[in-house]
C-alpha positions as CSV (number, residue, x, y, z in Angstrom):
1,M,153.0,39.2,-60.1
2,S,155.0,42.3,-60.4
3,E,157.9,43.1,-58.2
4,T,157.7,46.2,-56.0
5,K,161.0,47.8,-55.3
6,T,161.2,49.6,-52.0
7,K,163.9,52.0,-50.9
8,K,165.9,51.2,-47.7
9,K,165.1,53.7,-45.1
10,T,168.0,55.6,-43.7
11,N,168.2,57.8,-40.6
12,P,169.3,61.4,-41.3
13,P,172.7,62.3,-39.8
14,K,172.4,63.8,-36.3
15,V,173.3,67.4,-36.3
16,E,174.4,68.7,-32.9
17,A,173.6,72.1,-32.0
18,P,176.8,74.3,-31.5
19,K,177.7,74.7,-28.0
20,V,177.5,78.3,-27.1
21,E,178.6,79.7,-23.9
22,L,175.9,82.3,-22.9
23,H,176.8,85.5,-21.2
24,A,175.2,88.7,-20.4
25,R,176.4,91.0,-23.1
26,N,176.8,94.2,-21.0
27,V,177.1,94.7,-17.2
28,L,177.3,98.2,-15.6
29,F,179.0,97.8,-12.2
30,A,177.8,100.6,-9.8
31,A,179.8,101.3,-6.7
32,G,180.4,104.1,-4.2
33,E,184.2,103.8,-4.8
34,A,186.6,101.9,-7.2
35,G,190.3,101.3,-7.4
36,P,192.5,102.5,-8.9
37,F,190.8,106.0,-8.8
38,L,189.8,106.2,-5.2
39,R,189.2,103.6,-2.5
40,S,188.7,103.3,1.2
41,G,188.6,99.5,1.7
42,G,187.5,96.2,0.3
43,L,184.7,97.5,-1.9
44,G,187.1,99.6,-3.8
45,D,189.4,96.5,-4.3
46,V,186.5,94.5,-5.6
47,A,185.3,97.2,-7.9
48,A,188.8,97.3,-9.5
49,A,189.3,93.4,-9.8
50,L,186.0,92.0,-10.5
51,P,185.0,93.9,-13.5
52,Q,188.5,93.2,-15.1
53,A,188.1,89.5,-14.3
54,L,184.5,89.6,-15.8
55,K,185.8,91.0,-19.1
56,G,188.3,88.1,-19.1
57,V,185.5,85.6,-19.2
58,G,183.5,87.3,-21.8
59,V,181.2,89.7,-20.0
60,E,181.5,93.4,-21.4
61,T,181.7,95.2,-18.0
62,R,181.9,98.8,-17.2
63,V,182.0,100.7,-13.9
64,I,180.2,103.8,-12.7
65,M,181.2,105.8,-9.6
66,P,181.0,109.4,-8.3
67,L,183.5,111.9,-9.5
68,Y,184.9,112.8,-6.0
69,S,187.1,115.8,-5.7
70,K,189.6,113.7,-3.8
71,I,190.3,111.6,-7.1
72,P,194.0,112.3,-7.7
73,K,194.8,114.7,-10.5
74,T,196.8,112.1,-12.3
75,F,193.5,110.3,-12.9
76,T,191.2,113.3,-13.6
77,D,193.6,114.4,-16.3
78,T,192.7,111.2,-18.2
79,M,189.0,111.7,-18.0
80,R,187.0,113.1,-20.9
81,F,183.5,114.7,-20.8
82,V,180.8,112.6,-22.2
83,G,177.6,114.7,-21.8
84,K,175.1,115.8,-19.2
85,T,171.7,115.6,-18.1
86,Y,169.6,116.6,-15.0
87,V,167.6,114.7,-12.3
88,G,164.8,116.1,-10.0
89,L,165.7,115.5,-6.3
90,G,163.4,117.0,-3.7
91,W,162.6,120.5,-4.9
92,R,165.9,120.8,-6.9
93,N,166.7,120.0,-10.5
94,Q,170.3,118.9,-10.2
95,Y,173.1,118.8,-12.8
96,V,174.5,115.5,-13.7
97,G,177.8,115.6,-15.6
98,V,179.3,112.2,-17.0
99,F,183.0,111.7,-17.5
100,E,184.7,108.6,-18.9
101,S,188.2,107.0,-18.4
102,N,190.0,103.8,-18.8
103,A,192.1,101.7,-16.5
104,D,193.4,98.1,-17.1
105,G,191.2,97.7,-20.2
106,V,187.9,98.6,-18.2
107,T,185.9,101.7,-19.0
108,Y,184.8,103.8,-16.0
109,Y,182.2,106.3,-15.9
110,F,182.0,109.2,-13.3
111,I,178.9,111.1,-12.1
112,D,179.8,114.7,-11.6
113,N,178.1,117.2,-9.4
114,E,180.2,119.5,-7.3
115,Y,177.5,120.1,-4.7
116,Y,177.5,116.5,-3.8
117,F,180.9,115.2,-4.4
118,N,183.3,118.2,-3.9
119,R,183.8,117.1,-0.2
120,N,186.9,116.4,2.0
121,T,185.7,112.7,2.5
122,M,183.8,110.1,0.4
123,Y,181.4,109.1,3.2
124,G,180.3,110.5,6.6
125,Q,178.7,113.7,5.3
126,F,175.7,115.2,7.0
127,D,173.7,114.7,3.8
128,D,174.8,111.3,2.8
129,A,171.2,110.1,2.3
130,E,170.6,112.9,-0.4
131,R,174.1,112.3,-1.9
132,Y,173.6,108.9,-2.8
133,A,170.0,109.1,-3.7
134,F,171.3,111.5,-6.2
135,F,173.9,109.1,-7.3
136,A,171.4,106.4,-7.8
137,K,169.0,108.5,-9.9
138,A,172.0,110.0,-11.9
139,V,173.1,106.5,-12.8
140,L,169.9,105.7,-14.3
141,E,169.6,109.1,-16.1
142,A,173.2,108.6,-17.4
143,V,172.2,105.2,-18.9
144,A,169.0,106.5,-20.3
145,N,170.3,109.7,-21.9
146,V,174.1,110.1,-21.9
147,I,176.3,107.1,-22.2
148,D,176.5,105.0,-25.2
149,F,176.2,101.7,-23.4
150,A,173.1,99.6,-23.0
151,P,173.4,97.3,-19.9
152,D,171.7,94.1,-19.6
153,V,172.5,93.9,-15.8
154,I,173.3,96.7,-13.5
155,H,175.3,95.3,-10.5
156,C,174.9,97.4,-7.5
157,N,177.1,97.3,-4.3
158,D,176.4,98.1,-0.6
159,W,174.2,100.8,0.5
160,H,175.5,103.6,-1.7
161,T,173.8,102.0,-4.6
162,G,170.9,100.6,-2.8
163,L,168.3,102.9,-4.3
164,I,169.2,102.0,-7.9
165,P,167.0,98.8,-8.0
166,V,164.3,100.8,-6.2
167,F,164.3,103.9,-8.6
168,L,164.6,101.6,-11.8
169,D,161.4,99.7,-10.8
170,V,159.4,102.8,-9.5
171,F,160.4,105.6,-12.1
172,Y,162.4,104.1,-15.1
173,R,160.7,100.9,-16.4
174,A,158.9,102.8,-19.1
175,V,162.3,104.0,-20.5
176,P,163.0,101.8,-23.5
177,K,166.7,101.6,-22.7
178,L,165.9,100.3,-19.2
179,S,162.7,98.4,-19.5
180,N,164.3,95.1,-19.4
181,V,167.4,95.7,-17.3
182,K,167.9,93.2,-14.6
183,T,169.7,94.1,-11.2
184,V,172.2,92.3,-8.9
185,Y,172.8,93.8,-5.5
186,T,175.9,92.6,-3.4
187,I,176.1,93.0,0.2
188,H,179.8,93.5,1.2
189,N,179.2,95.0,4.6
190,I,175.7,94.6,6.3
191,E,176.6,96.8,9.2
192,F,176.2,99.9,7.0
193,Q,172.7,99.9,5.6
194,G,172.0,103.5,4.7
195,K,169.5,104.1,7.4
196,Y,167.9,107.6,7.6
197,D,164.9,109.3,8.5
198,L,161.8,107.9,6.8
199,R,160.5,111.3,5.6
200,L,163.4,111.4,3.1
201,A,161.9,108.5,1.2
202,R,159.1,111.1,0.4
203,E,160.9,114.4,0.4
204,I,164.2,113.5,-1.3
205,C,163.4,110.1,-3.1
206,A,159.9,111.3,-4.0
207,L,158.6,107.9,-3.7
208,P,154.9,107.4,-4.1
209,E,153.1,106.7,-0.8
210,D,152.4,103.1,-1.9
211,K,156.0,102.5,-2.6
212,V,157.6,103.8,0.6
213,T,157.2,100.4,2.0
214,L,159.9,99.1,-0.4
215,V,162.5,101.1,1.6
216,E,160.9,101.2,5.0
217,Y,162.3,99.1,7.8
218,G,162.2,99.5,11.5
219,G,160.5,102.8,11.0
220,C,163.4,104.1,8.9
221,L,164.5,104.7,5.4
222,N,166.9,101.7,4.7
223,M,168.6,101.8,1.3
224,M,169.9,98.3,1.7
225,K,166.5,96.8,2.5
226,G,165.1,98.6,-0.6
227,A,167.7,96.9,-2.7
228,I,167.0,93.5,-1.2
229,E,163.4,94.0,-2.1
230,C,163.7,95.2,-5.5
231,A,167.0,93.5,-6.9
232,N,166.4,90.5,-9.1
233,A,169.3,88.6,-7.2
234,V,171.1,89.4,-4.1
235,T,174.6,88.1,-3.4
236,T,177.2,88.3,-0.7
237,V,180.8,87.6,-0.6
238,S,180.8,83.9,0.4
239,P,178.2,81.0,0.4
240,T,178.4,80.4,4.2
241,Y,177.8,84.1,4.9
242,A,174.8,84.1,2.7
243,N,173.3,81.5,5.1
244,E,174.6,83.3,8.1
245,L,172.9,86.5,7.2
246,Q,169.5,84.8,7.8
247,E,170.4,84.6,11.5
248,S,170.0,87.5,13.8
249,F,173.6,87.2,15.2
250,Y,175.0,88.3,11.8
251,A,172.4,90.3,10.0
252,Y,172.2,93.6,12.0
253,D,168.4,93.4,12.2
254,L,167.9,92.4,8.5
255,D,167.5,88.7,9.2
256,G,163.7,89.0,8.8
257,I,163.9,90.3,5.3
258,L,166.8,88.1,4.3
259,R,164.8,85.1,5.3
260,D,161.8,86.2,3.3
261,R,163.9,86.8,0.3
262,R,166.2,83.7,0.7
263,Y,165.1,82.3,-2.7
264,K,167.1,85.0,-4.5
265,I,170.2,85.1,-2.2
266,S,173.4,83.4,-3.0
267,G,177.0,83.7,-2.0
268,I,180.0,84.0,-4.4
269,I,183.6,84.1,-2.7
270,N,185.7,87.0,-3.5
271,G,189.0,86.5,-5.1
272,I,192.5,88.0,-4.5
273,D,194.8,89.7,-7.0
274,T,197.2,86.8,-7.6
275,K,199.7,89.0,-9.4
276,L,200.0,91.4,-6.6
277,Y,200.2,88.7,-4.0
278,D,202.8,86.2,-5.7
279,P,205.7,85.1,-3.5
280,A,207.7,84.3,-6.7
281,T,207.6,88.1,-7.6
282,D,206.7,90.0,-4.5
283,S,209.5,92.5,-4.0
284,S,208.6,92.9,-0.4
285,L,210.0,89.4,0.5
286,F,213.6,89.0,1.5
287,V,213.9,85.9,-0.7
288,N,211.3,85.0,-3.4
289,F,210.1,81.5,-3.7
290,D,207.3,79.4,-5.2
291,R,205.5,76.2,-4.4
292,E,208.5,74.1,-5.6
293,S,211.1,76.1,-3.7
294,R,209.0,76.7,-0.6
295,A,212.0,75.6,1.6
296,K,213.3,79.1,1.1
297,R,210.6,80.3,3.4
298,E,213.2,79.5,6.2
299,D,215.4,82.1,4.8
300,N,212.6,84.8,5.0
301,K,211.9,83.6,8.6
302,K,215.6,84.2,9.8
303,K,215.6,87.7,8.2
304,L,212.2,88.6,9.6
305,C,213.5,87.8,13.2
306,G,216.3,90.1,12.6
307,L,214.0,92.9,11.2
308,V,211.5,92.8,14.2
309,N,214.3,91.9,16.8
310,L,212.8,88.5,17.6
311,P,215.3,85.9,18.5
312,Y,215.4,83.3,15.7
313,R,214.8,79.8,17.1
314,E,215.2,77.0,14.5
315,G,212.4,74.6,14.3
316,V,210.0,76.7,16.5
317,P,206.9,77.8,14.7
318,I,206.0,81.6,14.5
319,I,202.3,82.4,14.7
320,C,201.4,85.7,13.0
321,M,198.2,87.8,12.8
322,V,197.8,90.7,10.2
323,T,194.5,92.3,11.3
324,R,192.7,95.1,12.8
325,M,192.9,94.6,16.7
326,T,189.1,94.5,17.3
327,T,186.6,92.1,19.0
328,Q,185.1,91.4,15.5
329,K,188.5,89.9,14.5
330,G,188.5,87.7,17.6
331,F,191.1,89.6,19.8
332,D,188.9,88.9,22.9
333,L,189.7,85.2,22.4
334,V,193.4,85.8,21.6
335,L,193.7,87.9,24.6
336,A,192.0,85.3,26.8
337,A,194.4,82.6,25.6
338,A,197.6,84.7,25.1
339,E,199.4,83.6,28.2
340,E,198.8,80.0,27.8
341,L,199.8,80.2,24.2
342,L,203.0,82.0,24.9
343,D,204.0,79.7,27.7
344,G,204.2,77.0,24.9
345,E,207.0,76.4,22.4
346,V,205.9,79.1,19.9
347,Q,206.7,82.6,19.0
348,M,204.2,85.2,17.9
349,V,204.2,88.5,15.7
350,I,201.0,90.7,15.5
351,L,200.8,93.6,12.8
352,G,197.9,95.9,13.0
353,T,196.2,98.7,14.8
354,G,192.8,98.9,16.6
355,E,191.0,99.2,19.9
356,W,193.1,100.8,22.7
357,K,192.3,98.0,25.2
358,Y,193.9,95.4,22.9
359,E,196.8,97.5,21.9
360,S,197.8,98.2,25.5
361,A,197.1,94.6,26.8
362,F,199.4,93.2,24.1
363,K,202.0,95.8,24.7
364,D,202.1,94.5,28.4
365,L,202.3,90.9,27.0
366,E,205.3,92.0,24.8
367,H,207.1,93.4,27.7
368,R,206.6,90.1,29.7
369,Y,207.3,87.7,26.9
370,G,210.0,89.7,25.1
371,S,211.7,86.7,23.4
372,K,208.4,85.2,22.2
373,L,206.1,88.0,21.1
374,R,206.5,91.1,18.8
375,L,203.7,93.6,18.5
376,I,203.9,96.1,15.6
377,I,201.1,98.8,16.0
378,N,201.1,99.9,12.4
379,F,200.2,98.5,9.0
380,S,202.1,98.3,5.7
381,K,201.7,96.0,2.8
382,D,205.4,95.5,2.7
383,L,205.6,94.2,6.2
384,A,202.5,92.2,5.8
385,S,204.0,90.4,2.8
386,K,207.0,89.6,4.9
387,L,205.0,88.0,7.6
388,Y,203.0,86.0,5.2
389,G,206.1,84.7,3.5
390,S,208.0,84.0,6.8
391,C,205.7,82.8,9.4
392,D,204.5,79.3,9.9
393,I,200.9,79.8,11.2
394,F,198.3,82.5,10.4
395,L,195.8,83.1,13.2
396,M,192.3,84.6,12.2
397,P,189.7,83.7,14.9
398,S,187.0,86.2,13.6
399,K,183.7,86.6,15.3
400,F,182.3,87.0,11.8
401,E,184.0,87.3,8.5
402,P,181.9,87.8,5.4
403,C,184.7,86.7,3.1
404,G,188.2,87.5,4.4
405,L,191.2,88.0,2.2
406,S,194.1,87.6,4.6
407,Q,193.5,83.8,5.0
408,M,193.8,83.4,1.2
409,I,196.9,85.5,0.9
410,A,198.5,83.7,3.8
411,M,197.9,80.3,2.1
412,R,199.3,81.6,-1.3
413,Y,202.5,82.4,0.6
414,G,202.7,79.0,2.5
415,C,201.5,80.3,5.9
416,I,199.0,77.8,7.3
417,P,195.8,79.4,8.6
418,V,194.0,78.6,12.0
419,V,190.6,80.0,11.6
420,R,187.1,80.0,13.1
421,E,184.5,78.4,10.8
422,T,182.5,81.4,9.9
423,G,181.7,83.1,6.5
424,G,184.4,82.9,3.9
425,L,186.8,81.4,6.5
426,K,184.8,78.2,6.3
427,D,184.5,78.3,2.7
428,T,188.2,78.7,2.0
429,V,190.0,76.9,4.7
430,F,189.4,73.2,4.7
431,P,190.6,71.3,8.0
432,F,193.5,69.2,7.9
433,N,192.9,65.4,8.1
434,P,195.9,63.7,9.8
435,E,195.0,60.4,8.2
436,T,194.6,61.4,4.6
437,K,196.9,64.5,4.7
438,E,194.3,66.5,3.0
439,G,193.4,70.0,3.9
440,R,194.6,73.5,4.0
441,G,194.6,74.6,7.6
442,F,193.0,74.1,11.1
443,T,189.5,75.2,12.2
444,F,187.3,75.6,15.2
445,Y,183.6,76.3,15.3
446,A,182.5,77.6,18.8
447,Y,183.4,81.2,19.5
448,D,185.5,80.1,22.5
449,S,189.1,80.7,23.5
450,H,189.6,77.0,24.5
451,E,188.4,75.8,21.1
452,M,190.8,78.2,19.4
453,L,193.7,77.0,21.5
454,G,192.7,73.5,20.6
455,A,193.0,74.4,16.9
456,I,196.4,76.0,17.4
457,W,197.8,73.2,19.5
458,R,196.7,70.8,16.7
459,A,198.6,73.0,14.1
460,V,201.6,73.2,16.4
461,D,201.6,69.4,17.1
462,T,201.5,68.9,13.3
463,Y,204.4,71.2,12.8
464,Y,206.6,69.4,15.3
465,N,205.5,65.8,15.0
466,D,204.3,65.2,11.3
467,K,206.7,66.8,9.0
468,K,205.4,65.1,5.9
469,G,201.9,66.2,6.8
470,W,203.1,69.8,7.4
471,D,204.7,69.9,4.1
472,K,201.6,68.6,2.4
473,L,199.6,71.2,4.1
474,I,201.9,74.0,2.6
475,D,201.8,72.3,-0.8
476,S,198.1,72.2,-0.7
477,A,197.6,75.7,0.6
478,M,200.0,77.2,-2.1
479,S,198.2,75.1,-4.8
480,A,194.7,76.6,-4.0
481,D,193.2,78.7,-6.8
482,F,192.0,82.0,-5.1
483,G,192.1,84.1,-8.4
484,W,189.2,86.3,-9.5
485,E,188.5,84.2,-12.6
486,S,186.5,81.6,-10.5
487,S,184.4,84.3,-9.0
488,A,183.9,86.1,-12.4
489,K,182.6,82.7,-13.8
490,E,180.1,82.3,-11.0
491,Y,178.9,86.0,-11.5
492,A,178.5,85.3,-15.3
493,K,176.3,82.3,-14.6
494,L,174.1,84.4,-12.2
495,Y,173.8,87.1,-14.9
496,D,172.9,84.6,-17.6
497,S,170.2,83.0,-15.3
498,L,168.4,86.4,-15.1
499,L,168.2,87.0,-18.7
């Protein structure tokens, strides 16, 4: 017999695929305003901070906005002309100029048309529907024919950009540069939806008759509704608020369409500028401090009392509010509970302006409780920082709050929040557990002054009777990460999921 030699079988070595972190290559962030160039509120802050944070996590992000005549000359002097095109709008063929500038490492594009944007205000003009229909079409024309940037995703914000997803689907899908572009639409303020006469959908937007239903809601042209219909994904500024918007109490009549499209709605919490709001470097504070040196907050408290002419009472907590004095911010609850609150062993400082009925009522209370209450009918970041870095408890009992930034700033400065469980307040303030000493603040659910008082008294009781628990609260609050990087990573994942 002959021997047969057989080779021993060996398994080939395993080769692992390289781990690649996928990101959308290019994102164009479209907004009606953007800092530092021009802003009127929170949207402008987001349009400044989020694109910068997105670049930091690997997403090439550029911003596009109108070239308003109100943009300061210091900024317009830095802009360079990129090119021009034209768009048809109603019976007119309108000029579209495109300019470019750079801020904080982010490229900004500006849509120029003096007829629409050489105005004394950004918003509130008689022809806002036409102005922002023009802007939406101009953005798409600029991408198609002018700018040397091919976005994978166009990220639209609030009603001013609501027609971009609509026009993209109806008019521009045959353009090679735009054929595969995805759209994300973020609702920052659902109260303002871009509602106008429905005839403008035909006369100005030139939508075909079978497409008018995309923007029709309640017998009106509704730009926000059009974006909700056509965008590939819809986001808002906190997970809880994304759920609340499907209820009629919060949605300003859009709850029906939001429930129907809930499969593509998500919430991503906004961040804050952690360089701007840093108690270790904030020049507005009397004494700077960080988490390790938080005992210095008491020095700030003494000097704040001197500044606002409030008697300094060692060991007595100061409750502060930095807010608009409106019902939306819960001032009806605060007014209903004010006397009972001020009869307790607390002091209070309120900074803000708002509805006359609240301003006058709290002026009267200040007169009656002179050693316990200070009302400052004004607003300045300098004074706001002083309150955050000096006071012990931050009260924010909002009726609704899509995201809220003040509670995050307060925690960063070691001021413990008492908030209603709504929107971003619920997502950022975790209630204190006296047994485990875990949590960042105190919360209540029902929109009721007695419920609010209960949460305040729990905070005050902890301040007086659980010193270790209170110190742990401050430590936990100041340790929380509220920077934009976390938000940017969530948006990057969302963009990736669409591609």
